C-alpha positions as CSV (number, residue, x, y, z in Angstrom):
1,M,-73.8,-60.2,-5.6
2,F,-69.9,-60.0,-5.1
3,K,-68.3,-58.8,-1.7
4,N,-66.4,-55.6,-1.7
5,H,-63.4,-56.9,0.0
6,S,-60.1,-58.5,-1.4
7,L,-57.1,-60.2,-0.2
8,P,-53.9,-58.3,0.0
9,I,-52.0,-61.1,-2.1
10,V,-54.8,-60.6,-4.7
11,L,-54.1,-56.8,-5.0
12,F,-50.4,-57.2,-5.4
13,L,-50.8,-59.9,-8.0
14,V,-53.3,-57.6,-9.9
15,L,-51.3,-54.7,-9.9
16,A,-48.2,-56.8,-11.0
17,S,-50.1,-58.7,-13.9
18,F,-50.9,-55.1,-15.6
19,T,-47.6,-54.4,-17.0
20,G,-46.9,-52.5,-20.4
21,H,-44.7,-49.8,-22.0
22,K,-47.3,-47.3,-22.9
23,K,-47.5,-44.1,-20.7
24,S,-50.7,-42.5,-19.7
25,N,-51.7,-39.3,-17.6
26,L,-52.4,-41.0,-14.5
27,P,-53.2,-39.0,-11.5
28,K,-51.7,-39.3,-8.3
29,G,-52.4,-42.4,-6.7
30,F,-52.4,-44.3,-9.6
31,N,-48.7,-44.1,-11.1
32,D,-48.1,-47.8,-10.1
33,L,-50.8,-49.3,-12.3
34,K,-49.7,-49.9,-15.8
35,G,-51.1,-51.6,-18.9
36,F,-53.5,-49.4,-19.9
37,V,-53.9,-46.4,-22.2
38,Q,-55.6,-43.2,-21.9
39,V,-58.4,-42.6,-24.6
40,P,-60.4,-39.5,-25.9
41,L,-64.1,-40.8,-25.1
42,G,-65.2,-37.5,-23.0
43,D,-66.3,-35.8,-25.9
44,L,-68.7,-38.6,-27.0
45,P,-72.3,-38.1,-26.5
46,N,-73.5,-38.8,-22.6
47,H,-69.8,-38.9,-21.7
48,D,-68.6,-36.7,-18.7
49,K,-65.9,-34.4,-20.4
50,D,-64.2,-34.0,-16.7
51,A,-63.4,-37.7,-16.3
52,L,-60.3,-39.6,-17.6
53,Y,-61.0,-42.6,-19.7
54,F,-58.8,-45.6,-20.2
55,F,-58.8,-48.8,-22.2
56,F,-56.8,-52.0,-21.2
57,E,-54.0,-52.1,-23.5
58,N,-54.7,-55.9,-23.9
59,E,-57.0,-58.2,-23.6
60,V,-57.7,-59.8,-20.1
61,S,-55.5,-62.7,-20.0
62,N,-56.0,-66.4,-18.4
63,F,-53.5,-65.2,-15.9
64,D,-55.5,-62.0,-15.0
65,Y,-58.7,-63.9,-14.9
66,A,-57.2,-66.7,-13.0
67,E,-56.5,-64.0,-10.0
68,F,-60.1,-63.3,-9.7
69,L,-61.2,-66.8,-9.7
70,Y,-58.5,-67.4,-6.9
71,H,-60.6,-64.5,-5.0
72,I,-63.8,-66.1,-5.8
73,R,-63.1,-69.5,-4.6
74,A,-61.4,-67.9,-1.3
75,N,-64.0,-65.6,-0.6
76,E,-67.2,-66.4,-2.5
77,P,-67.4,-69.9,-3.6
78,E,-71.1,-69.7,-3.9
79,N,-70.4,-67.5,-7.1
80,L,-67.7,-70.0,-8.6
81,N,-70.2,-71.5,-11.0
82,M,-71.2,-68.4,-12.3
83,V,-67.7,-67.4,-13.2
84,N,-66.0,-70.2,-14.1
85,L,-64.8,-71.0,-17.7
86,N,-66.0,-73.6,-19.7
87,S,-63.1,-75.2,-21.2
88,E,-65.0,-77.8,-23.0
89,L,-66.3,-75.4,-25.6
90,W,-63.1,-75.9,-27.5
91,L,-64.5,-79.1,-28.6
92,S,-67.2,-77.3,-30.4
93,V,-64.4,-76.2,-32.9
94,D,-64.2,-78.1,-35.8
95,A,-60.4,-78.5,-36.3
96,D,-57.6,-80.9,-34.9
97,G,-56.1,-80.5,-31.8
98,T,-59.2,-78.9,-30.0
99,S,-58.8,-81.4,-27.1
100,E,-55.3,-80.2,-26.2
101,F,-56.9,-76.6,-26.1
102,A,-59.7,-77.8,-23.9
103,K,-57.2,-79.4,-21.3
104,N,-54.3,-76.7,-21.3
105,Y,-55.6,-73.5,-23.1
106,H,-56.3,-71.8,-19.6
107,K,-53.0,-72.4,-18.3
108,L,-51.4,-70.0,-20.9
109,K,-50.9,-67.0,-18.8
110,E,-50.6,-64.5,-21.9
111,Y,-53.0,-65.8,-24.0
112,P,-56.7,-63.7,-23.9
113,V,-59.3,-65.5,-21.6
114,V,-62.4,-66.9,-23.6
115,N,-65.2,-69.3,-22.7
116,L,-66.7,-67.1,-20.2
117,T,-70.1,-65.3,-20.2
118,A,-70.7,-61.7,-20.2
119,E,-71.8,-62.0,-16.5
120,A,-68.5,-63.1,-15.5
121,A,-66.5,-60.8,-17.4
122,S,-68.7,-57.8,-15.7
123,A,-68.2,-59.5,-12.4
124,Y,-64.5,-59.4,-13.1
125,C,-64.9,-55.7,-13.7
126,V,-66.4,-55.0,-10.5
127,W,-64.2,-57.1,-8.5
128,L,-61.4,-55.0,-9.8
129,Q,-63.1,-51.6,-9.4
130,N,-63.7,-52.8,-6.1
131,I,-59.8,-53.3,-5.3
132,W,-58.9,-49.9,-6.9
133,N,-61.6,-47.7,-5.1
134,Q,-60.2,-49.3,-1.7
135,R,-56.7,-47.3,-2.8
136,G,-57.7,-44.2,-0.8
137,T,-57.3,-41.8,-3.6
138,S,-59.4,-38.9,-4.4
139,Y,-60.8,-40.5,-7.7
140,D,-64.1,-42.8,-7.9
141,V,-63.1,-45.5,-10.3
142,T,-65.6,-47.4,-12.8
143,I,-64.5,-50.5,-14.6
144,R,-66.9,-51.9,-17.2
145,L,-67.3,-53.5,-20.4
146,P,-67.1,-50.8,-23.1
147,T,-70.0,-49.7,-25.0
148,K,-70.1,-50.2,-29.1
149,E,-70.0,-46.6,-29.7
150,E,-66.8,-46.5,-27.4
151,W,-65.2,-49.3,-28.7
152,E,-65.6,-48.1,-32.4
153,H,-64.4,-44.7,-31.3
154,I,-61.0,-46.0,-30.1
155,A,-60.7,-48.4,-33.0
156,T,-61.3,-46.1,-35.9
157,Q,-57.9,-45.2,-37.5
158,E,-57.3,-41.3,-38.7
159,D,-57.3,-42.4,-42.1
160,G,-60.4,-44.3,-42.0
161,S,-59.0,-47.6,-42.7
162,E,-61.4,-50.4,-42.1
163,Y,-59.1,-52.4,-39.8
164,A,-57.7,-51.7,-36.1
165,T,-54.2,-52.7,-36.9
166,G,-51.0,-51.0,-37.0
167,N,-51.1,-50.1,-40.2
168,G,-55.0,-50.4,-41.1
169,L,-54.5,-53.3,-43.1
170,L,-54.5,-57.4,-42.5
171,K,-50.9,-57.6,-44.2
172,D,-47.9,-55.5,-44.4
173,D,-45.6,-54.8,-47.2
174,K,-43.9,-58.2,-46.9
175,N,-47.2,-60.2,-46.8
176,T,-47.0,-60.6,-43.0
177,A,-50.1,-61.0,-41.2
178,M,-50.8,-57.8,-38.9
179,A,-53.4,-59.4,-37.0
180,R,-54.3,-63.3,-36.1
181,Y,-57.6,-64.3,-37.8
182,K,-58.6,-67.1,-40.1
183,A,-56.4,-67.1,-43.1
184,L,-54.3,-69.6,-45.2
185,G,-50.7,-70.3,-43.3
186,L,-51.9,-68.9,-39.8
187,P,-51.8,-70.9,-37.0
188,F,-55.2,-72.3,-35.1
189,G,-56.1,-70.4,-32.2
190,P,-55.3,-67.0,-30.6
191,A,-51.8,-65.7,-30.4
192,P,-50.1,-64.5,-27.0
193,R,-51.3,-60.7,-26.4
194,G,-49.2,-58.2,-28.0
195,S,-48.0,-60.4,-30.7
196,F,-48.8,-57.9,-33.4
197,E,-48.1,-54.0,-34.1
198,P,-50.7,-52.0,-31.8
199,S,-53.3,-49.8,-33.2
200,L,-53.7,-46.3,-33.3
201,Y,-53.8,-45.4,-29.4
202,G,-51.4,-48.3,-28.7
203,L,-53.8,-50.9,-28.1
204,N,-53.0,-54.6,-28.9
205,D,-55.2,-57.0,-31.0
206,L,-58.3,-54.6,-31.7
207,C,-58.5,-56.5,-34.7
208,G,-58.8,-60.4,-34.6
209,N,-57.1,-62.8,-31.9
210,V,-60.3,-63.1,-29.9
211,S,-63.7,-60.7,-30.4
212,E,-64.4,-58.3,-27.5
213,M,-67.4,-58.0,-25.8
214,V,-69.4,-54.5,-26.0
215,I,-72.9,-53.2,-24.9
216,H,-75.2,-51.8,-27.0
217,M,-79.1,-51.1,-26.0
218,D,-78.3,-53.5,-23.0
219,K,-77.4,-56.3,-25.2
220,V,-73.9,-57.7,-25.6
221,Y,-72.3,-58.0,-28.9
222,T,-68.8,-58.5,-30.2
223,K,-66.3,-56.4,-32.1
224,G,-62.9,-56.7,-33.8
225,G,-63.4,-60.6,-35.0
226,S,-61.3,-63.4,-33.8
227,W,-58.7,-65.8,-34.7
228,D,-61.6,-68.0,-36.3
229,S,-63.1,-64.9,-38.4
230,K,-62.7,-64.3,-42.0
231,A,-61.3,-60.9,-43.1
232,I,-64.9,-59.4,-43.6
233,D,-65.8,-60.0,-40.0
234,L,-62.5,-58.2,-38.9
235,T,-63.4,-54.5,-40.0
236,V,-64.3,-52.0,-37.3
237,A,-68.0,-51.7,-38.6
238,N,-68.7,-55.1,-38.3
239,T,-70.5,-56.3,-34.9
240,R,-71.8,-59.7,-34.2
241,D,-74.0,-61.3,-31.6
242,F,-72.3,-62.5,-28.4
243,E,-71.7,-66.4,-28.1
244,V,-69.8,-67.8,-25.1
245,G,-67.2,-69.9,-26.8
246,P,-63.2,-69.8,-27.6
247,T,-63.5,-67.0,-29.8
248,A,-64.4,-64.2,-27.3
249,G,-62.9,-62.2,-24.8
250,F,-63.1,-58.9,-23.2
251,R,-61.3,-55.6,-22.8
252,P,-62.6,-53.6,-20.2
253,V,-62.7,-49.7,-20.0
254,I,-61.8,-47.5,-17.0
255,I,-63.3,-44.1,-15.9
256,L,-61.5,-42.0,-13.1
257,K,-63.9,-39.2,-12.0
258,E,-62.5,-36.8,-9.3
259,R,-64.4,-36.5,-6.2
260,M,-65.8,-32.7,-5.6
């Protein structure tokens, strides 16, 4: 459905947008791509021990997704309706200020993208995958939504804590929130990406902020809870049915496999 080409300016913007401070064991040809973290998935059932697995350090942002929409408008306008964001869904939230979010949230560059379908998230992954596979490296690149098993594996803390936060808890010893969720005194809506201490593997906002799409048995669910979730819904074990709306976003997994 989505064409295997991209504009040079889009490639530049995609590379520039994924900036981060975490280091990964990147093979030759990928050292300029930042903003993702290598994770140990090769030992999971039905996974390739010889492949390299990475998660995006952050949830895909409004800025990241805007670059994808730029490509679609310029090259594949027939697909625009399928991937467009439905900002009117902010109005479904029973709270003050939702009309302002409906007008302006998608303009907040460092906030996670929401109000998109699973098909749109998957199309974004395919688009970025095509760009990376045009780089002329010796690797085949696959970018997709993670499975439920993959997400739970990288979200599980070494001490078995319930929450994928920097300390495994929802508050620190000063009673400061370790994630954005529905609690007294916390603001309405998501926070900018990376506003809280990262989890075990250096991934931001696995807990709270926006729930993240995962695949299980060919169906889409969400993990991690969101800014509108109570504490019980933020645990690593909790899984919810996916609904398009202002609480759900996505974080792709990247797989690099060297060609033989």
